[in-house]
PDB file of N, H, CA, C and O in Angstrom:
ATOM      1  N   MET A   1     -21.979 294.443  33.145  1.00  0.00           N
ATOM      2  CA  MET A   1     -22.850 293.557  32.105  1.00  0.00           C
ATOM      3  C   MET A   1     -23.119 292.842  32.896  1.00  0.00           C
ATOM      4  O   MET A   1     -22.534 292.778  33.977  1.00  0.00           O
ATOM      5  N   SER A   2     -24.179 292.047  32.513  1.00  0.00           N
ATOM      6  H   SER A   2     -24.654 292.099  31.635  1.00  0.00           H
ATOM      7  CA  SER A   2     -24.554 290.753  33.302  1.00  0.00           C
ATOM      8  C   SER A   2     -23.990 289.419  32.914  1.00  0.00           C
ATOM      9  O   SER A   2     -23.784 289.160  31.728  1.00  0.00           O
ATOM     10  N   ARG A   3     -23.786 288.742  33.676  1.00  0.00           N
ATOM     11  H   ARG A   3     -23.953 288.953  34.639  1.00  0.00           H
ATOM     12  CA  ARG A   3     -22.952 287.403  33.331  1.00  0.00           C
ATOM     13  C   ARG A   3     -23.843 286.415  32.216  1.00  0.00           C
ATOM     14  O   ARG A   3     -23.216 285.557  31.594  1.00  0.00           O
ATOM     15  N   SER A   4     -25.390 286.582  31.985  1.00  0.00           N
ATOM     16  H   SER A   4     -25.899 287.279  32.490  1.00  0.00           H
ATOM     17  CA  SER A   4     -25.766 285.993  30.787  1.00  0.00           C
ATOM     18  C   SER A   4     -25.499 286.867  29.652  1.00  0.00           C
ATOM     19  O   SER A   4     -25.892 286.376  28.593  1.00  0.00           O
ATOM     20  N   TYR A   5     -25.022 287.865  29.561  1.00  0.00           N
ATOM     21  H   TYR A   5     -24.703 288.263  30.421  1.00  0.00           H
ATOM     22  CA  TYR A   5     -24.836 288.376  28.257  1.00  0.00           C
ATOM     23  C   TYR A   5     -23.583 288.246  27.632  1.00  0.00           C
ATOM     24  O   TYR A   5     -23.438 288.331  26.412  1.00  0.00           O
ATOM     25  N   GLU A   6     -22.658 288.039  28.445  1.00  0.00           N
ATOM     26  H   GLU A   6     -22.775 287.970  29.436  1.00  0.00           H
ATOM     27  CA  GLU A   6     -21.309 287.555  28.180  1.00  0.00           C
ATOM     28  C   GLU A   6     -21.287 286.122  27.903  1.00  0.00           C
ATOM     29  O   GLU A   6     -20.720 285.661  26.912  1.00  0.00           O
ATOM     30  N   ALA A   7     -21.884 285.434  28.745  1.00  0.00           N
ATOM     31  H   ALA A   7     -22.345 285.808  29.549  1.00  0.00           H
ATOM     32  CA  ALA A   7     -22.251 284.188  28.368  1.00  0.00           C
ATOM     33  C   ALA A   7     -22.413 283.693  26.835  1.00  0.00           C
ATOM     34  O   ALA A   7     -21.606 283.116  26.107  1.00  0.00           O
ATOM     35  N   THR A   8     -23.995 284.203  26.557  1.00  0.00           N
ATOM     36  H   THR A   8     -24.651 284.672  27.148  1.00  0.00           H
ATOM     37  CA  THR A   8     -24.211 284.661  25.134  1.00  0.00           C
ATOM     38  C   THR A   8     -23.517 285.182  24.154  1.00  0.00           C
ATOM     39  O   THR A   8     -23.720 284.742  23.022  1.00  0.00           O
ATOM     40  N   LYS A   9     -22.661 286.107  24.332  1.00  0.00           N
ATOM     41  H   LYS A   9     -22.496 286.464  25.251  1.00  0.00           H
ATOM     42  CA  LYS A   9     -21.518 286.567  23.440  1.00  0.00           C
ATOM     43  C   LYS A   9     -20.759 285.669  22.894  1.00  0.00           C
ATOM     44  O   LYS A   9     -20.530 285.561  21.689  1.00  0.00           O
ATOM     45  N   ARG A  10     -20.203 284.765  24.068  1.00  0.00           N
ATOM     46  H   ARG A  10     -20.389 284.854  25.046  1.00  0.00           H
ATOM     47  CA  ARG A  10     -18.913 284.119  23.852  1.00  0.00           C
ATOM     48  C   ARG A  10     -19.508 283.049  23.227  1.00  0.00           C
ATOM     49  O   ARG A  10     -18.729 282.728  22.329  1.00  0.00           O
ATOM     50  N   VAL A  11     -20.560 282.252  23.211  1.00  0.00           N
ATOM     51  H   VAL A  11     -21.192 282.513  23.940  1.00  0.00           H
ATOM     52  CA  VAL A  11     -21.291 281.307  22.383  1.00  0.00           C
ATOM     53  C   VAL A  11     -21.424 281.548  20.884  1.00  0.00           C
ATOM     54  O   VAL A  11     -21.222 280.740  19.978  1.00  0.00           O
ATOM     55  N   GLY A  12     -21.795 282.789  20.808  1.00  0.00           N
ATOM     56  H   GLY A  12     -21.959 283.445  21.544  1.00  0.00           H
ATOM     57  CA  GLY A  12     -21.898 283.262  19.186  1.00  0.00           C
ATOM     58  C   GLY A  12     -20.698 283.141  18.572  1.00  0.00           C
ATOM     59  O   GLY A  12     -20.548 282.487  17.539  1.00  0.00           O
ATOM     60  N   ALA A  13     -19.649 283.845  19.249  1.00  0.00           N
ATOM     61  H   ALA A  13     -19.771 284.376  20.087  1.00  0.00           H
ATOM     62  CA  ALA A  13     -18.509 284.076  18.338  1.00  0.00           C
ATOM     63  C   ALA A  13     -17.600 282.418  18.570  1.00  0.00           C
ATOM     64  O   ALA A  13     -17.432 281.755  19.593  1.00  0.00           O
ATOM     65  N   MET A  14     -17.107 282.146  16.967  1.00  0.00           N
ATOM     66  H   MET A  14     -17.244 282.684  16.136  1.00  0.00           H
ATOM     67  CA  MET A  14     -16.227 280.781  16.465  1.00  0.00           C
ATOM     68  C   MET A  14     -14.842 281.315  16.411  1.00  0.00           C
ATOM     69  O   MET A  14     -14.790 282.521  16.174  1.00  0.00           O
ATOM     70  N   HIS A  15     -13.836 280.774  16.556  1.00  0.00           N
ATOM     71  H   HIS A  15     -13.879 279.794  16.749  1.00  0.00           H
ATOM     72  CA  HIS A  15     -12.730 280.928  16.624  1.00  0.00           C
ATOM     73  C   HIS A  15     -12.054 279.631  15.675  1.00  0.00           C
ATOM     74  O   HIS A  15     -12.279 278.502  16.111  1.00  0.00           O
ATOM     75  N   ILE A  16     -11.274 279.741  14.459  1.00  0.00           N
ATOM     76  H   ILE A  16     -11.091 280.658  14.105  1.00  0.00           H
ATOM     77  CA  ILE A  16     -10.864 278.610  14.105  1.00  0.00           C
ATOM     78  C   ILE A  16      -9.473 278.944  13.693  1.00  0.00           C
ATOM     79  O   ILE A  16      -9.306 279.687  12.726  1.00  0.00           O
ATOM     80  N   SER A  17      -8.365 278.407  14.412  1.00  0.00           N
ATOM     81  H   SER A  17      -8.500 277.803  15.198  1.00  0.00           H
ATOM     82  CA  SER A  17      -6.972 278.470  14.361  1.00  0.00           C
ATOM     83  C   SER A  17      -6.365 278.346  12.599  1.00  0.00           C
ATOM     84  O   SER A  17      -6.991 277.966  11.610  1.00  0.00           O
ATOM     85  N   GLY A  18      -5.348 278.687  12.677  1.00  0.00           N
ATOM     86  H   GLY A  18      -4.839 278.996  13.480  1.00  0.00           H
ATOM     87  CA  GLY A  18      -4.698 278.147  11.330  1.00  0.00           C
ATOM     88  C   GLY A  18      -4.439 276.587  10.895  1.00  0.00           C
ATOM     89  O   GLY A  18      -4.550 276.082   9.777  1.00  0.00           O
ATOM     90  N   GLU A  19      -4.161 276.149  11.806  1.00  0.00           N
ATOM     91  H   GLU A  19      -4.071 276.559  12.713  1.00  0.00           H
ATOM     92  CA  GLU A  19      -4.147 274.646  11.551  1.00  0.00           C
ATOM     93  C   GLU A  19      -5.370 273.873  11.574  1.00  0.00           C
ATOM     94  O   GLU A  19      -5.353 272.733  11.111  1.00  0.00           O
ATOM     95  N   SER A  20      -6.280 274.295  11.992  1.00  0.00           N
ATOM     96  H   SER A  20      -6.294 275.222  12.369  1.00  0.00           H
ATOM     97  CA  SER A  20      -7.521 273.496  12.128  1.00  0.00           C
ATOM     98  C   SER A  20      -8.021 274.111  10.418  1.00  0.00           C
ATOM     99  O   SER A  20      -8.342 273.196   9.660  1.00  0.00           O
ATOM    100  N   LEU A  21      -8.073 275.132   9.992  1.00  0.00           N
ATOM    101  H   LEU A  21      -7.812 275.876  10.608  1.00  0.00           H
ATOM    102  CA  LEU A  21      -8.696 275.485   8.754  1.00  0.00           C
ATOM    103  C   LEU A  21      -7.800 274.782   7.735  1.00  0.00           C
ATOM    104  O   LEU A  21      -8.318 274.217   6.772  1.00  0.00           O
ATOM    105  N   LEU A  22      -6.420 274.794   7.916  1.00  0.00           N
ATOM    106  H   LEU A  22      -5.999 275.253   8.698  1.00  0.00           H
ATOM    107  CA  LEU A  22      -5.899 273.872   7.011  1.00  0.00           C
ATOM    108  C   LEU A  22      -6.144 272.140   6.616  1.00  0.00           C
ATOM    109  O   LEU A  22      -6.111 271.464   5.588  1.00  0.00           O
ATOM    110  N   VAL A  23      -6.398 271.900   8.047  1.00  0.00           N
ATOM    111  H   VAL A  23      -6.425 272.449   8.882  1.00  0.00           H
ATOM    112  CA  VAL A  23      -6.714 270.566   8.104  1.00  0.00           C
ATOM    113  C   VAL A  23      -8.660 270.146   7.356  1.00  0.00           C
ATOM    114  O   VAL A  23      -9.042 269.165   6.717  1.00  0.00           O
ATOM    115  N   ILE A  24      -9.351 271.260   7.782  1.00  0.00           N
ATOM    116  H   ILE A  24      -9.041 272.056   8.301  1.00  0.00           H
ATOM    117  CA  ILE A  24     -10.581 271.188   6.882  1.00  0.00           C
ATOM    118  C   ILE A  24     -10.400 271.471   5.560  1.00  0.00           C
ATOM    119  O   ILE A  24     -11.229 271.000   4.781  1.00  0.00           O
ATOM    120  N   LEU A  25      -9.284 272.296   5.021  1.00  0.00           N
ATOM    121  H   LEU A  25      -8.611 272.678   5.653  1.00  0.00           H
ATOM    122  CA  LEU A  25      -8.866 272.578   3.295  1.00  0.00           C
ATOM    123  C   LEU A  25      -8.536 271.080   2.807  1.00  0.00           C
ATOM    124  O   LEU A  25      -8.993 270.572   1.784  1.00  0.00           O
ATOM    125  N   ILE A  26      -7.864 270.608   3.509  1.00  0.00           N
ATOM    126  H   ILE A  26      -7.493 271.021   4.341  1.00  0.00           H
ATOM    127  CA  ILE A  26      -7.220 269.163   2.872  1.00  0.00           C
ATOM    128  C   ILE A  26      -8.234 268.221   2.759  1.00  0.00           C
ATOM    129  O   ILE A  26      -8.323 267.613   1.693  1.00  0.00           O
ATOM    130  N   ILE A  27      -9.132 267.950   3.794  1.00  0.00           N
ATOM    131  H   ILE A  27      -9.059 268.444   4.660  1.00  0.00           H
ATOM    132  CA  ILE A  27     -10.256 267.237   3.928  1.00  0.00           C
ATOM    133  C   ILE A  27     -11.379 267.395   2.841  1.00  0.00           C
ATOM    134  O   ILE A  27     -11.993 266.607   2.122  1.00  0.00           O
ATOM    135  N   GLY A  28     -11.379 268.345   2.974  1.00  0.00           N
ATOM    136  H   GLY A  28     -10.880 268.986   3.558  1.00  0.00           H
ATOM    137  CA  GLY A  28     -12.326 268.734   1.738  1.00  0.00           C
ATOM    138  C   GLY A  28     -11.892 268.479   0.249  1.00  0.00           C
ATOM    139  O   GLY A  28     -12.683 268.427  -0.693  1.00  0.00           O
ATOM    140  N   LEU A  29     -10.369 268.308   0.153  1.00  0.00           N
ATOM    141  H   LEU A  29      -9.727 268.350   0.918  1.00  0.00           H
ATOM    142  CA  LEU A  29      -9.655 268.608  -1.148  1.00  0.00           C
ATOM    143  C   LEU A  29     -10.153 267.075  -1.178  1.00  0.00           C
ATOM    144  O   LEU A  29     -11.184 266.727  -1.753  1.00  0.00           O
ATOM    145  N   VAL A  30      -9.437 266.354  -0.605  1.00  0.00           N
ATOM    146  H   VAL A  30      -8.599 266.636  -0.138  1.00  0.00           H
ATOM    147  CA  VAL A  30      -9.616 264.872  -0.642  1.00  0.00           C
ATOM    148  C   VAL A  30     -10.929 264.470  -0.990  1.00  0.00           C
ATOM    149  O   VAL A  30     -11.185 263.949  -2.075  1.00  0.00           O
ATOM    150  N   ALA A  31     -11.884 264.722   0.008  1.00  0.00           N
ATOM    151  H   ALA A  31     -11.676 265.146   0.890  1.00  0.00           H
ATOM    152  CA  ALA A  31     -13.251 264.591  -0.309  1.00  0.00           C
ATOM    153  C   ALA A  31     -13.609 264.707  -1.796  1.00  0.00           C
ATOM    154  O   ALA A  31     -14.115 263.754  -2.388  1.00  0.00           O
ATOM    155  N   GLY A  32     -13.327 265.958  -2.440  1.00  0.00           N
ATOM    156  H   GLY A  32     -12.916 266.733  -1.959  1.00  0.00           H
ATOM    157  CA  GLY A  32     -13.976 266.304  -3.559  1.00  0.00           C
ATOM    158  C   GLY A  32     -13.359 265.579  -4.745  1.00  0.00           C
ATOM    159  O   GLY A  32     -14.067 265.359  -5.727  1.00  0.00           O
ATOM    160  N   TRP A  33     -11.934 265.145  -4.718  1.00  0.00           N
ATOM    161  H   TRP A  33     -11.358 265.324  -3.919  1.00  0.00           H
ATOM    162  CA  TRP A  33     -11.368 264.636  -5.605  1.00  0.00           C
ATOM    163  C   TRP A  33     -12.108 263.059  -5.458  1.00  0.00           C
ATOM    164  O   TRP A  33     -12.876 262.697  -6.349  1.00  0.00           O
ATOM    165  N   SER A  34     -11.925 262.482  -4.704  1.00  0.00           N
ATOM    166  H   SER A  34     -11.301 262.775  -3.980  1.00  0.00           H
ATOM    167  CA  SER A  34     -12.431 261.221  -4.079  1.00  0.00           C
ATOM    168  C   SER A  34     -14.335 261.129  -4.689  1.00  0.00           C
ATOM    169  O   SER A  34     -14.739 260.039  -5.094  1.00  0.00           O
ATOM    170  N   ALA A  35     -15.088 262.079  -4.677  1.00  0.00           N
ATOM    171  H   ALA A  35     -14.760 262.965  -4.348  1.00  0.00           H
ATOM    172  CA  ALA A  35     -16.124 261.925  -5.110  1.00  0.00           C
ATOM    173  C   ALA A  35     -16.185 261.961  -6.544  1.00  0.00           C
ATOM    174  O   ALA A  35     -16.855 261.094  -7.104  1.00  0.00           O
ATOM    175  N   ILE A  36     -15.458 263.021  -7.372  1.00  0.00           N
ATOM    176  H   ILE A  36     -14.913 263.726  -6.917  1.00  0.00           H
ATOM    177  CA  ILE A  36     -15.519 263.048  -8.757  1.00  0.00           C
ATOM    178  C   ILE A  36     -15.004 261.984  -9.351  1.00  0.00           C
ATOM    179  O   ILE A  36     -15.477 261.631 -10.431  1.00  0.00           O
ATOM    180  N   ILE A  37     -13.892 261.242  -8.735  1.00  0.00           N
ATOM    181  H   ILE A  37     -13.507 261.528  -7.857  1.00  0.00           H
ATOM    182  CA  ILE A  37     -13.509 259.769  -9.047  1.00  0.00           C
ATOM    183  C   ILE A  37     -14.162 258.616  -9.179  1.00  0.00           C
ATOM    184  O   ILE A  37     -14.069 257.756 -10.054  1.00  0.00           O
ATOM    185  N   VAL A  38     -15.069 258.701  -7.890  1.00  0.00           N
ATOM    186  H   VAL A  38     -15.144 259.400  -7.179  1.00  0.00           H
ATOM    187  CA  VAL A  38     -16.111 257.685  -7.627  1.00  0.00           C
ATOM    188  C   VAL A  38     -17.136 257.889  -9.037  1.00  0.00           C
ATOM    189  O   VAL A  38     -17.252 257.039  -9.920  1.00  0.00           O
ATOM    190  N   ALA A  39     -17.713 258.992  -9.014  1.00  0.00           N
ATOM    191  H   ALA A  39     -17.619 259.682  -8.297  1.00  0.00           H
ATOM    192  CA  ALA A  39     -18.611 259.151  -9.919  1.00  0.00           C
ATOM    193  C   ALA A  39     -18.554 259.195 -11.292  1.00  0.00           C
ATOM    194  O   ALA A  39     -19.563 259.153 -11.996  1.00  0.00           O
ATOM    195  N   THR A  40     -17.210 259.294 -11.796  1.00  0.00           N
ATOM    196  H   THR A  40     -16.391 259.328 -11.224  1.00  0.00           H
ATOM    197  CA  THR A  40     -16.298 258.806 -13.260  1.00  0.00           C
ATOM    198  C   THR A  40     -16.653 257.365 -13.202  1.00  0.00           C
ATOM    199  O   THR A  40     -17.568 256.996 -13.938  1.00  0.00           O
ATOM    200  N   ILE A  41     -16.117 256.569 -12.503  1.00  0.00           N
ATOM    201  H   ILE A  41     -15.374 256.869 -11.904  1.00  0.00           H
ATOM    202  CA  ILE A  41     -16.398 255.360 -12.255  1.00  0.00           C
ATOM    203  C   ILE A  41     -17.580 254.560 -12.865  1.00  0.00           C
ATOM    204  O   ILE A  41     -17.840 253.768 -13.770  1.00  0.00           O
ATOM    205  N   GLY A  42     -18.311 255.440 -11.525  1.00  0.00           N
ATOM    206  H   GLY A  42     -18.100 256.084 -10.790  1.00  0.00           H
ATOM    207  CA  GLY A  42     -19.947 254.694 -11.777  1.00  0.00           C
ATOM    208  C   GLY A  42     -20.483 254.809 -13.005  1.00  0.00           C
ATOM    209  O   GLY A  42     -21.140 253.932 -13.566  1.00  0.00           O
ATOM    210  N   ALA A  43     -20.107 256.322 -13.616  1.00  0.00           N
ATOM    211  H   ALA A  43     -19.573 257.034 -13.160  1.00  0.00           H
ATOM    212  CA  ALA A  43     -20.871 256.538 -14.880  1.00  0.00           C
ATOM    213  C   ALA A  43     -20.361 255.956 -15.891  1.00  0.00           C
ATOM    214  O   ALA A  43     -21.015 255.933 -16.933  1.00  0.00           O
ATOM    215  N   VAL A  44     -19.183 255.400 -15.834  1.00  0.00           N
ATOM    216  H   VAL A  44     -18.651 255.419 -14.987  1.00  0.00           H
ATOM    217  CA  VAL A  44     -18.574 254.347 -17.037  1.00  0.00           C
ATOM    218  C   VAL A  44     -19.109 253.071 -16.723  1.00  0.00           C
ATOM    219  O   VAL A  44     -19.625 252.478 -17.671  1.00  0.00           O
ATOM    220  N   LEU A  45     -19.109 252.315 -15.239  1.00  0.00           N
ATOM    221  H   LEU A  45     -18.690 252.797 -14.469  1.00  0.00           H
ATOM    222  CA  LEU A  45     -19.811 251.112 -15.347  1.00  0.00           C
ATOM    223  C   LEU A  45     -21.334 251.341 -15.693  1.00  0.00           C
ATOM    224  O   LEU A  45     -21.821 250.358 -16.251  1.00  0.00           O
ATOM    225  N   LEU A  46     -22.003 252.145 -15.547  1.00  0.00           N
ATOM    226  H   LEU A  46     -21.607 252.944 -15.094  1.00  0.00           H
ATOM    227  CA  LEU A  46     -23.302 252.286 -15.974  1.00  0.00           C
ATOM    228  C   LEU A  46     -23.567 251.974 -17.193  1.00  0.00           C
ATOM    229  O   LEU A  46     -24.373 251.084 -17.465  1.00  0.00           O
ATOM    230  N   LEU A  47     -22.762 252.842 -18.322  1.00  0.00           N
ATOM    231  H   LEU A  47     -22.108 253.566 -18.101  1.00  0.00           H
ATOM    232  CA  LEU A  47     -22.564 252.942 -19.610  1.00  0.00           C
ATOM    233  C   LEU A  47     -22.368 251.507 -20.099  1.00  0.00           C
ATOM    234  O   LEU A  47     -23.089 251.077 -20.999  1.00  0.00           O
ATOM    235  N   VAL A  48     -21.484 250.803 -19.579  1.00  0.00           N
ATOM    236  H   VAL A  48     -20.898 251.153 -18.848  1.00  0.00           H
ATOM    237  CA  VAL A  48     -21.153 249.416 -19.878  1.00  0.00           C
ATOM    238  C   VAL A  48     -22.385 248.620 -19.786  1.00  0.00           C
ATOM    239  O   VAL A  48     -22.977 248.138 -20.751  1.00  0.00           O
ATOM    240  N   ILE A  49     -22.712 248.524 -18.602  1.00  0.00           N
ATOM    241  H   ILE A  49     -22.231 248.915 -17.818  1.00  0.00           H
ATOM    242  CA  ILE A  49     -23.924 247.773 -18.405  1.00  0.00           C
ATOM    243  C   ILE A  49     -25.172 247.922 -19.015  1.00  0.00           C
ATOM    244  O   ILE A  49     -25.910 246.950 -19.169  1.00  0.00           O
ATOM    245  N   VAL A  50     -25.519 249.207 -19.428  1.00  0.00           N
ATOM    246  H   VAL A  50     -24.919 249.997 -19.303  1.00  0.00           H
ATOM    247  CA  VAL A  50     -26.292 249.534 -20.482  1.00  0.00           C
ATOM    248  C   VAL A  50     -26.427 249.224 -21.780  1.00  0.00           C
ATOM    249  O   VAL A  50     -27.485 249.340 -22.397  1.00  0.00           O
ATOM    250  N   ARG A  51     -24.959 248.659 -22.434  1.00  0.00           N
ATOM    251  H   ARG A  51     -24.099 248.564 -21.932  1.00  0.00           H
ATOM    252  CA  ARG A  51     -24.636 248.729 -23.667  1.00  0.00           C
ATOM    253  C   ARG A  51     -24.546 247.079 -23.561  1.00  0.00           C
ATOM    254  O   ARG A  51     -24.785 246.568 -24.655  1.00  0.00           O
ATOM    255  N   LEU A  52     -24.307 246.276 -22.688  1.00  0.00           N
ATOM    256  H   LEU A  52     -24.113 246.692 -21.799  1.00  0.00           H
ATOM    257  CA  LEU A  52     -24.457 245.146 -22.522  1.00  0.00           C
ATOM    258  C   LEU A  52     -25.621 244.646 -22.696  1.00  0.00           C
ATOM    259  O   LEU A  52     -25.826 243.763 -23.529  1.00  0.00           O
ATOM    260  N   VAL A  53     -26.673 245.214 -21.822  1.00  0.00           N
ATOM    261  H   VAL A  53     -26.507 245.931 -21.146  1.00  0.00           H
ATOM    262  CA  VAL A  53     -27.813 244.418 -21.773  1.00  0.00           C
ATOM    263  C   VAL A  53     -28.932 245.001 -23.092  1.00  0.00           C
ATOM    264  O   VAL A  53     -29.948 244.408 -23.455  1.00  0.00           O
ATOM    265  N   THR A  54     -28.572 245.893 -23.471  1.00  0.00           N
ATOM    266  H   THR A  54     -27.747 246.374 -23.175  1.00  0.00           H
ATOM    267  CA  THR A  54     -29.105 246.282 -24.421  1.00  0.00           C
ATOM    268  C   THR A  54     -28.680 245.775 -25.986  1.00  0.00           C
ATOM    269  O   THR A  54     -29.377 245.685 -26.997  1.00  0.00           O
ATOM    270  N   GLY A  55     -27.456 245.525 -25.794  1.00  0.00           N
ATOM    271  H   GLY A  55     -26.889 245.597 -24.973  1.00  0.00           H
ATOM    272  CA  GLY A  55     -26.662 245.117 -27.232  1.00  0.00           C
ATOM    273  C   GLY A  55     -26.753 246.160 -28.424  1.00  0.00           C
ATOM    274  O   GLY A  55     -26.795 245.842 -29.613  1.00  0.00           O
ATOM    275  N   ALA A  56     -26.779 247.589 -27.875  1.00  0.00           N
ATOM    276  H   ALA A  56     -26.745 247.847 -26.909  1.00  0.00           H
ATOM    277  CA  ALA A  56     -26.625 248.586 -28.349  1.00  0.00           C
ATOM    278  C   ALA A  56     -25.075 248.945 -28.736  1.00  0.00           C
ATOM    279  O   ALA A  56     -24.287 248.959 -27.791  1.00  0.00           O
ATOM    280  N   TYR A  57     -24.632 249.199 -29.879  1.00  0.00           N
ATOM    281  H   TYR A  57     -25.272 249.187 -30.647  1.00  0.00           H
ATOM    282  CA  TYR A  57     -23.544 249.179 -30.287  1.00  0.00           C
ATOM    283  C   TYR A  57     -23.436 250.584 -31.389  1.00  0.00           C
ATOM    284  O   TYR A  57     -24.142 250.765 -32.381  1.00  0.00           O
ATOM    285  N   PRO A  58     -22.331 251.485 -30.872  1.00  0.00           N
ATOM    286  CA  PRO A  58     -22.375 252.967 -32.015  1.00  0.00           C
ATOM    287  C   PRO A  58     -22.632 252.585 -33.611  1.00  0.00           C
ATOM    288  O   PRO A  58     -22.112 251.644 -34.209  1.00  0.00           O
ATOM    289  N   ARG A  59     -23.278 253.255 -33.979  1.00  0.00           N
ATOM    290  H   ARG A  59     -23.701 254.020 -33.493  1.00  0.00           H
ATOM    291  CA  ARG A  59     -23.722 253.221 -35.491  1.00  0.00           C
ATOM    292  C   ARG A  59     -22.507 254.010 -36.085  1.00  0.00           C
ATOM    293  O   ARG A  59     -22.242 255.050 -35.482  1.00  0.00           O
ATOM    294  N   ARG A  60     -21.796 253.727 -37.061  1.00  0.00           N
ATOM    295  H   ARG A  60     -22.011 252.883 -37.551  1.00  0.00           H
ATOM    296  CA  ARG A  60     -20.746 254.263 -37.918  1.00  0.00           C
ATOM    297  C   ARG A  60     -22.146 255.214 -39.363  1.00  0.00           C
ATOM    298  O   ARG A  60     -23.060 254.726 -40.027  1.00  0.00           O
ATOM    299  N   ARG A  61     -21.629 256.578 -39.263  1.00  0.00           N
ATOM    300  H   ARG A  61     -20.886 256.974 -38.724  1.00  0.00           H
ATOM    301  CA  ARG A  61     -22.188 257.173 -40.266  1.00  0.00           C
ATOM    302  C   ARG A  61     -21.644 257.113 -41.360  1.00  0.00           C
ATOM    303  O   ARG A  61     -22.294 257.375 -42.372  1.00  0.00           O
ATOM    304  N   TRP A  62     -20.545 256.814 -41.412  1.00  0.00           N
ATOM    305  H   TRP A  62     -20.018 256.600 -40.590  1.00  0.00           H
ATOM    306  CA  TRP A  62     -19.730 256.954 -42.763  1.00  0.00           C
ATOM    307  C   TRP A  62     -18.792 255.399 -42.968  1.00  0.00           C
ATOM    308  O   TRP A  62     -18.268 254.697 -42.103  1.00  0.00           O
ATOM    309  N   ARG A  63     -18.838 255.249 -44.290  1.00  0.00           N
ATOM    310  H   ARG A  63     -19.264 255.819 -44.993  1.00  0.00           H
ATOM    311  CA  ARG A  63     -18.301 253.578 -44.461  1.00  0.00           C
ATOM    312  C   ARG A  63     -17.208 253.833 -44.951  1.00  0.00           C
ATOM    313  O   ARG A  63     -17.336 254.642 -45.870  1.00  0.00           O
ATOM    314  N   PHE A  64     -16.100 253.505 -44.766  1.00  0.00           N
ATOM    315  H   PHE A  64     -15.996 252.847 -44.020  1.00  0.00           H
ATOM    316  CA  PHE A  64     -14.959 253.462 -45.558  1.00  0.00           C
ATOM    317  C   PHE A  64     -14.677 252.060 -46.813  1.00  0.00           C
ATOM    318  O   PHE A  64     -13.657 252.044 -47.503  1.00  0.00           O
TER     319      PHE A  64
END
């Protein structure tokens, strides 16, 4: 076989060790949780700001 074929064959293959895979999974888990937390805080802050600007308060349907 020619050298160029062997070089092309090696470039296409990707090998990940067990440690690398574990690190990638842990980083993905931390990034996912932090994104979920940041999005929740942002949504709550947006609702508070909209309520303060519009002055809208929840209306009660029933009076006791």
